[in-house]
DRENKEBA-354774 format. One record per residue (C-alpha): chain; residue in three letters; residue number from 1; x, y, z. Coordinates in pm, 1 decimal. Layout:
guro | vexlo | kefi | X | Y | Z
A | Ala | NUM | X | Y | Z $
...
This chain:
guro | vexlo | kefi | X | Y | Z
A | Met | 1 | -2026.8 | 1984.6 | 1339.4 $
A | Glu | 2 | -1869.2 | 1659.9 | 1459.2 $
A | Arg | 3 | -1563.4 | 1566.6 | 1258.1 $
A | Arg | 4 | -1376.4 | 1242.0 | 1317.1 $
A | Leu | 5 | -1062.3 | 1106.9 | 1154.3 $
A | Val | 6 | -911.3 | 761.3 | 1117.2 $
A | Ile | 7 | -532.3 | 796.9 | 1083.1 $
A | Thr | 8 | -412.8 | 494.6 | 888.9 $
A | Ala | 9 | -64.2 | 368.0 | 807.4 $
A | Asp | 10 | -88.1 | 153.0 | 496.2 $
A | Asp | 11 | 131.3 | -136.6 | 381.1 $
A | Leu | 12 | 197.1 | -332.7 | 698.9 $
A | Gly | 13 | 377.7 | -647.9 | 586.3 $
A | Val | 14 | 593.8 | -493.0 | 316.4 $
A | Asp | 15 | 918.7 | -532.6 | 514.5 $
A | Pro | 16 | 1021.9 | -589.7 | 880.3 $
A | Asp | 17 | 1149.4 | -235.7 | 941.4 $
A | Thr | 18 | 824.6 | -83.8 | 818.0 $
A | Asn | 19 | 633.2 | -331.6 | 1033.9 $
A | Ala | 20 | 829.8 | -225.7 | 1341.1 $
A | Thr | 21 | 770.1 | 142.1 | 1264.6 $
A | Ile | 22 | 394.2 | 103.5 | 1217.7 $
A | Val | 23 | 354.8 | -106.6 | 1532.7 $
A | Glu | 24 | 546.1 | 157.4 | 1728.0 $
A | Leu | 25 | 316.8 | 430.4 | 1591.6 $
A | Leu | 26 | 13.6 | 227.8 | 1698.9 $
A | Arg | 27 | 150.8 | 171.3 | 2047.5 $
A | Glu | 28 | 224.0 | 542.9 | 2085.7 $
A | Gly | 29 | -125.5 | 637.3 | 1969.8 $
A | Leu | 30 | 7.7 | 839.6 | 1676.4 $
A | Ile | 31 | -202.5 | 642.5 | 1428.2 $
A | Ser | 32 | -535.6 | 474.6 | 1491.7 $
A | Ala | 33 | -535.8 | 201.3 | 1227.0 $
A | Thr | 34 | -320.9 | 10.7 | 981.7 $
A | Thr | 35 | -368.4 | -217.6 | 681.0 $
A | Leu | 36 | -197.1 | -550.0 | 610.7 $
A | Ile | 37 | -80.5 | -690.9 | 275.0 $
A | Pro | 38 | -125.5 | -1069.1 | 317.6 $
A | Val | 39 | 78.5 | -1156.3 | 6.8 $
A | Ala | 40 | 381.8 | -945.5 | 104.4 $
A | Cys | 41 | 709.2 | -1105.2 | 209.7 $
A | Ala | 42 | 696.5 | -980.5 | 571.8 $
A | Ala | 43 | 324.7 | -1040.7 | 630.7 $
A | Gln | 44 | 387.0 | -1314.6 | 886.8 $
A | Asp | 45 | 635.5 | -1090.7 | 1067.1 $
A | Ala | 46 | 364.9 | -824.0 | 1082.9 $
A | Val | 47 | 115.6 | -1068.2 | 1233.0 $
A | His | 48 | 368.7 | -1168.4 | 1499.9 $
A | Arg | 49 | 437.4 | -805.5 | 1592.9 $
A | Ile | 50 | 68.5 | -709.6 | 1605.3 $
A | Arg | 51 | -27.8 | -1007.4 | 1820.8 $
A | Gln | 52 | 274.4 | -975.2 | 2050.0 $
A | Ala | 53 | 186.4 | -609.0 | 2113.0 $
A | Gly | 54 | -180.4 | -693.4 | 2176.5 $
A | Leu | 55 | -297.7 | -447.9 | 1911.4 $
A | Pro | 56 | -626.6 | -457.9 | 1716.3 $
A | Ala | 57 | -628.5 | -640.4 | 1385.9 $
A | Pro | 58 | -529.2 | -442.1 | 1075.7 $
A | Arg | 59 | -774.0 | -400.4 | 791.2 $
A | Leu | 60 | -730.4 | -625.5 | 488.4 $
A | His | 61 | -529.3 | -436.2 | 226.9 $
A | Leu | 62 | -643.7 | -637.5 | -74.2 $
A | Thr | 63 | -347.5 | -667.6 | -309.3 $
A | Leu | 64 | -373.7 | -760.0 | -677.6 $
A | Ser | 65 | -40.8 | -620.2 | -801.1 $
A | Ser | 66 | 327.5 | -662.3 | -720.4 $
A | Ser | 67 | 568.5 | -401.1 | -591.3 $
A | Arg | 68 | 802.2 | -266.1 | -857.1 $
A | Glu | 69 | 1095.6 | -267.5 | -613.0 $
A | Met | 70 | 1056.1 | -622.5 | -475.0 $
A | Pro | 71 | 1034.1 | -979.4 | -604.4 $
A | Pro | 72 | 685.5 | -1041.7 | -748.6 $
A | Trp | 73 | 402.8 | -1134.4 | -512.1 $
A | Arg | 74 | 175.5 | -1432.1 | -573.0 $
A | Pro | 75 | -198.0 | -1469.6 | -513.5 $
A | Leu | 76 | -304.5 | -1682.4 | -220.0 $
A | Ser | 77 | -556.6 | -1866.9 | -433.8 $
A | Pro | 78 | -445.9 | -2089.4 | -722.2 $
A | Glu | 79 | -599.8 | -2063.4 | -1066.4 $
A | Val | 80 | -695.9 | -1695.7 | -1061.1 $
A | Arg | 81 | -546.2 | -1652.5 | -1405.1 $
A | Ser | 82 | -721.3 | -1329.1 | -1492.7 $
A | Leu | 83 | -526.5 | -1165.0 | -1206.9 $
A | Thr | 84 | -176.6 | -1290.1 | -1292.2 $
A | Gly | 85 | 84.0 | -1308.9 | -1563.2 $
A | Arg | 86 | 202.7 | -1631.6 | -1723.6 $
A | Asp | 87 | 442.2 | -1693.8 | -1435.5 $
A | Gly | 88 | 154.6 | -1696.1 | -1185.7 $
A | Thr | 89 | 256.1 | -1373.7 | -1010.1 $
A | Phe | 90 | 74.4 | -1044.1 | -981.3 $
A | Pro | 91 | 190.1 | -791.7 | -1242.1 $
A | Val | 92 | 339.2 | -459.9 | -1137.1 $
A | Asp | 93 | 68.1 | -274.8 | -1329.8 $
A | Ala | 94 | -225.1 | -239.6 | -1088.5 $
A | Gly | 95 | -451.6 | -179.5 | -1385.9 $
A | Val | 96 | -425.8 | -538.8 | -1509.0 $
A | Ala | 97 | -681.6 | -657.2 | -1253.6 $
A | Glu | 98 | -904.6 | -359.7 | -1322.3 $
A | Arg | 99 | -906.1 | -421.3 | -1694.4 $
A | Gly | 100 | -920.2 | -799.4 | -1706.9 $
A | Ala | 101 | -1022.6 | -962.7 | -1378.6 $
A | Thr | 102 | -1322.4 | -1190.5 | -1381.5 $
A | Leu | 103 | -1553.6 | -1132.5 | -1088.0 $
A | Thr | 104 | -1514.0 | -1498.9 | -993.6 $
A | Asp | 105 | -1135.6 | -1465.4 | -970.3 $
A | Leu | 106 | -1165.8 | -1137.5 | -781.3 $
A | Thr | 107 | -1401.9 | -1284.4 | -520.6 $
A | Thr | 108 | -1188.9 | -1598.8 | -490.5 $
A | Glu | 109 | -872.4 | -1402.9 | -415.5 $
A | Leu | 110 | -1057.3 | -1163.4 | -185.9 $
A | Phe | 111 | -1176.2 | -1458.5 | 19.3 $
A | Ala | 112 | -830.0 | -1621.2 | 16.9 $
A | Gln | 113 | -662.7 | -1309.6 | 156.2 $
A | Leu | 114 | -935.0 | -1263.8 | 419.4 $
A | Arg | 115 | -910.1 | -1631.5 | 516.5 $
A | Trp | 116 | -530.1 | -1596.2 | 552.0 $
A | Met | 117 | -584.1 | -1322.4 | 808.5 $
A | His | 118 | -842.4 | -1528.3 | 995.1 $
A | Gln | 119 | -607.6 | -1826.4 | 1004.1 $
A | Ala | 120 | -336.6 | -1598.0 | 1141.3 $
A | Gly | 121 | -565.5 | -1512.2 | 1432.1 $
A | Leu | 122 | -669.5 | -1169.1 | 1304.1 $
A | Gln | 123 | -1027.6 | -1051.6 | 1255.6 $
A | Pro | 124 | -1016.0 | -746.9 | 1027.6 $
A | Thr | 125 | -1312.2 | -512.3 | 1040.9 $
A | Gly | 126 | -1253.7 | -345.8 | 706.4 $
A | Leu | 127 | -1127.2 | -380.0 | 351.1 $
A | Asp | 128 | -929.6 | -145.5 | 129.1 $
A | Ser | 129 | -729.3 | -171.2 | -189.5 $
A | His | 130 | -353.2 | -159.6 | -245.9 $
A | Ser | 131 | -269.1 | 71.0 | -538.1 $
A | Gly | 132 | -638.7 | 153.5 | -576.5 $
A | Ser | 133 | -707.7 | -149.4 | -796.7 $
A | Leu | 134 | -1075.7 | -172.3 | -695.6 $
A | Tyr | 135 | -1180.3 | 184.5 | -756.1 $
A | Gly | 136 | -1184.9 | 236.6 | -1131.8 $
A | Leu | 137 | -888.3 | 472.5 | -1140.6 $
A | Arg | 138 | -777.6 | 306.1 | -1463.7 $
A | Gly | 139 | -1114.6 | 283.1 | -1631.9 $
A | Arg | 140 | -1310.2 | -11.5 | -1486.7 $
A | Ser | 141 | -1445.9 | -1.2 | -1133.2 $
A | Leu | 142 | -1463.3 | -318.6 | -923.3 $
A | Ala | 143 | -1600.4 | -130.8 | -624.6 $
A | Thr | 144 | -1955.1 | -269.6 | -643.4 $
A | Ala | 145 | -1823.0 | -626.2 | -632.5 $
A | Ala | 146 | -1607.1 | -529.0 | -334.7 $
A | Val | 147 | -1911.2 | -379.6 | -160.5 $
A | Asp | 148 | -2100.0 | -707.2 | -207.6 $
A | Phe | 149 | -1805.4 | -895.8 | -56.3 $
A | Cys | 150 | -1791.4 | -656.5 | 239.2 $
A | Ala | 151 | -2163.4 | -697.6 | 302.7 $
A | Ala | 152 | -2128.3 | -1075.5 | 300.0 $
A | His | 153 | -1838.2 | -1067.3 | 548.5 $
A | Asp | 154 | -1942.6 | -772.6 | 768.6 $
A | Leu | 155 | -1654.1 | -548.1 | 663.6 $
A | Asp | 156 | -1625.4 | -172.0 | 631.8 $
A | Phe | 157 | -1494.1 | -50.4 | 294.9 $
A | Arg | 158 | -1251.5 | 230.6 | 216.1 $
A | Leu | 159 | -1459.6 | 400.8 | -49.5 $
A | Pro | 160 | -1491.0 | 772.8 | 21.3 $
A | Arg | 161 | -1839.1 | 912.3 | -22.0 $
A | Thr | 162 | -1687.3 | 1222.9 | -177.1 $
A | Leu | 163 | -1418.7 | 1193.8 | -444.2 $
A | Gln | 164 | -1149.2 | 1452.3 | -503.1 $
A | Arg | 165 | -1264.8 | 1659.9 | -802.7 $
A | Thr | 166 | -929.2 | 1621.5 | -977.4 $
A | Val | 167 | -975.9 | 1242.7 | -975.6 $
A | Thr | 168 | -1322.0 | 1251.7 | -1131.3 $
A | Leu | 169 | -1202.3 | 1490.9 | -1400.7 $
A | Ala | 170 | -906.1 | 1268.5 | -1486.6 $
A | Val | 171 | -1094.1 | 936.6 | -1515.6 $
A | Arg | 172 | -1386.3 | 918.7 | -1753.5 $
A | Gly | 173 | -1693.4 | 747.6 | -1611.7 $
A | Leu | 174 | -1555.5 | 730.8 | -1257.4 $
A | Arg | 175 | -1820.5 | 956.3 | -1106.5 $
A | Arg | 176 | -2105.0 | 730.2 | -1223.1 $
A | Ala | 177 | -1933.0 | 410.1 | -1107.3 $
A | His | 178 | -1850.3 | 569.1 | -773.0 $
A | Arg | 179 | -2207.4 | 685.3 | -718.6 $
A | Ser | 180 | -2337.8 | 336.3 | -796.1 $
A | Ala | 181 | -2098.9 | 175.2 | -546.5 $
A | Val | 182 | -2190.2 | 423.8 | -271.0 $
A | Gln | 183 | -2560.9 | 358.9 | -327.9 $
A | Gln | 184 | -2496.3 | -16.0 | -312.8 $
A | Ala | 185 | -2301.8 | 26.5 | 11.4 $
A | Asp | 186 | -2584.5 | 224.2 | 167.4 $
A | Ala | 187 | -2840.4 | -34.0 | 58.6 $
A | Leu | 188 | -2631.6 | -314.4 | 211.9 $
A | Arg | 189 | -2529.1 | -110.4 | 519.8 $
A | Val | 190 | -2158.5 | -124.2 | 443.1 $
A | Arg | 191 | -1985.7 | 159.0 | 630.1 $
A | Leu | 192 | -1781.0 | 408.7 | 424.8 $
A | Pro | 193 | -1559.8 | 705.3 | 516.3 $
A | Glu | 194 | -1679.2 | 1050.5 | 419.8 $
A | Leu | 195 | -1353.1 | 1168.6 | 261.5 $
A | Leu | 196 | -1005.5 | 1030.3 | 198.7 $
A | Val | 197 | -710.4 | 1258.8 | 275.7 $
A | Ser | 198 | -345.7 | 1196.9 | 189.5 $
A | Ser | 199 | -35.6 | 1348.8 | 37.7 $
A | Trp | 200 | -141.5 | 1278.5 | -318.5 $
A | Leu | 201 | 158.6 | 1400.3 | -517.7 $
A | Pro | 202 | 424.7 | 1147.7 | -624.7 $
A | Gly | 203 | 749.8 | 1161.8 | -431.5 $
A | Arg | 204 | 941.1 | 1345.0 | -706.0 $
A | Met | 205 | 693.4 | 1635.4 | -677.8 $
A | Val | 206 | 710.3 | 1665.7 | -298.5 $
A | Leu | 207 | 1009.6 | 1893.6 | -259.5 $
A | Ser | 208 | 1007.6 | 1960.9 | 113.5 $
A | Tyr | 209 | 858.9 | 1842.8 | 440.5 $
A | Gly | 210 | 683.8 | 2177.3 | 474.7 $
A | Gln | 211 | 508.7 | 2124.9 | 142.3 $
A | Leu | 212 | 382.0 | 1782.1 | 248.6 $
A | Arg | 213 | 257.2 | 1906.8 | 586.2 $
A | Thr | 214 | 84.6 | 2206.9 | 431.4 $
A | Glu | 215 | -91.9 | 1986.8 | 174.1 $
A | Val | 216 | -228.0 | 1751.0 | 439.9 $
A | Leu | 217 | -330.9 | 2023.4 | 686.1 $
A | His | 218 | -510.0 | 2214.4 | 409.4 $
A | Gln | 219 | -725.6 | 1908.5 | 338.4 $
A | Leu | 220 | -791.9 | 1842.9 | 707.1 $
A | Arg | 221 | -921.8 | 2195.8 | 758.9 $
A | Arg | 222 | -1188.2 | 2121.4 | 496.2 $
A | Leu | 223 | -1309.7 | 1792.8 | 646.1 $
A | Pro | 224 | -1687.4 | 1747.0 | 631.4 $
A | Ala | 225 | -1898.6 | 1627.3 | 922.1 $
A | Gly | 226 | -1873.2 | 1255.2 | 991.0 $
A | Thr | 227 | -1575.0 | 1020.3 | 983.0 $
A | Ser | 228 | -1301.3 | 1060.6 | 722.5 $
A | Glu | 229 | -962.3 | 893.2 | 681.8 $
A | Leu | 230 | -604.4 | 1016.6 | 655.7 $
A | Met | 231 | -403.4 | 756.8 | 464.1 $
A | Leu | 232 | -22.6 | 763.5 | 483.7 $
A | His | 233 | 270.0 | 529.1 | 414.5 $
A | Pro | 234 | 516.2 | 602.3 | 696.5 $
A | Ser | 235 | 850.0 | 427.8 | 654.7 $
A | Pro | 236 | 1186.1 | 443.1 | 831.0 $
A | Ala | 237 | 1506.7 | 560.2 | 667.0 $
A | Ser | 238 | 1594.2 | 201.0 | 573.9 $
A | Ala | 239 | 1319.3 | 207.4 | 308.8 $
A | Ala | 240 | 1571.1 | 391.8 | 90.3 $
A | Gln | 241 | 1737.6 | 52.3 | 38.6 $
A | Trp | 242 | 1446.3 | -68.5 | -175.3 $
A | Leu | 243 | 1243.2 | 238.5 | -274.5 $
A | Pro | 244 | 1338.0 | 509.3 | -525.6 $
A | Ala | 245 | 1504.2 | 796.7 | -341.3 $
A | Ala | 246 | 1217.2 | 1045.3 | -384.4 $
A | Glu | 247 | 952.6 | 800.0 | -269.8 $
A | Ala | 248 | 1159.8 | 688.7 | 30.6 $
A | Arg | 249 | 1207.4 | 1053.9 | 126.2 $
A | Lys | 250 | 832.9 | 1121.3 | 102.5 $
A | Arg | 251 | 751.1 | 821.8 | 323.4 $
A | Leu | 252 | 1007.7 | 933.5 | 578.5 $
A | Trp | 253 | 842.1 | 1277.5 | 580.9 $
A | Glu | 254 | 504.0 | 1110.7 | 633.9 $
A | Leu | 255 | 653.0 | 940.3 | 938.5 $
A | Arg | 256 | 782.0 | 1279.4 | 1052.9 $
A | Leu | 257 | 432.9 | 1426.3 | 1010.5 $
A | Leu | 258 | 282.7 | 1167.3 | 1244.5 $
A | Arg | 259 | 534.8 | 1264.7 | 1511.6 $
A | Asp | 260 | 493.0 | 1640.0 | 1453.6 $
A | Asp | 261 | 334.2 | 1836.9 | 1740.3 $
A | Val | 262 | 219.2 | 2100.0 | 1489.9 $
A | Phe | 263 | 11.1 | 1836.2 | 1310.3 $
A | His | 264 | -149.6 | 1707.8 | 1630.3 $
A | Arg | 265 | -218.5 | 2057.9 | 1763.2 $
A | Ala | 266 | -389.0 | 2142.2 | 1433.2 $
A | Leu | 267 | -624.2 | 1846.0 | 1479.5 $
A | Gln | 268 | -704.8 | 1958.7 | 1833.2 $
A | Arg | 269 | -767.6 | 2321.0 | 1731.1 $
A | Ala | 270 | -1000.6 | 2204.5 | 1454.7 $
A | Gly | 271 | -1191.8 | 1984.5 | 1699.8 $
A | Ile | 272 | -1118.2 | 1671.5 | 1496.0 $
A | Glu | 273 | -1147.0 | 1353.6 | 1701.7 $
A | Val | 274 | -913.9 | 1066.2 | 1609.9 $
A | Val | 275 | -1099.7 | 731.9 | 1599.2 $
A | Pro | 276 | -1007.9 | 372.8 | 1498.1 $
A | Ala | 277 | -1278.7 | 317.8 | 1235.2 $
A | Trp | 278 | -1553.6 | 493.2 | 1042.9 $
């Protein structure tokens, strides 16, 4: 049974210290991919660091909501009013886009963020969604529209073929919408990961580094055949300046996990090959 894993650090572009940390992880081979938020305040800094280091382009981390801890982010396309508040910025609530976005506005902003990366000299090979705003986690899935966009622009899509059972139980109708999007992806030959692994608990519920490592390793031992993805948000200690204490601590532990020999030996013992894409 061949099992492969993309190890991804999300949220490149959120701040310069996080950018530096993620680029260092890439250069050391401790992660195999990253994702870039084009609307974030340090996105241009991230582009500079990636290009200066000669690293592959990040995936497009489509963003339709603002960070609670930072000044609001703005869309890259004007007049996408179904995605913004009255002040023209993305709301903090990631469900606003899910509940009210027109497909025209969604596609317009998708293209604007992809074009920004192209103009920055980056050619992303995949698309995923900041705060899960495409997946129907809050009641309305936009995943099929995202699949159509990926097919039109030759992008992979972070939509796991298998959903965590706790997610499908919590969100009514998600299983049907997910199945429809996977079938559409297969019909259009859009590549998907088999399974998505992460430390899923909020920071306040992650009480120790050992708990976080155990949670992740437990999921990795159950990986199916094919290519899955481990998604983390590694951040340096300076993230405590802008994140709530529990969330900053969790992200620092995720960084620790990526540098942990126990974690890497576990992958080797399980015969899991680390790859850059699914």
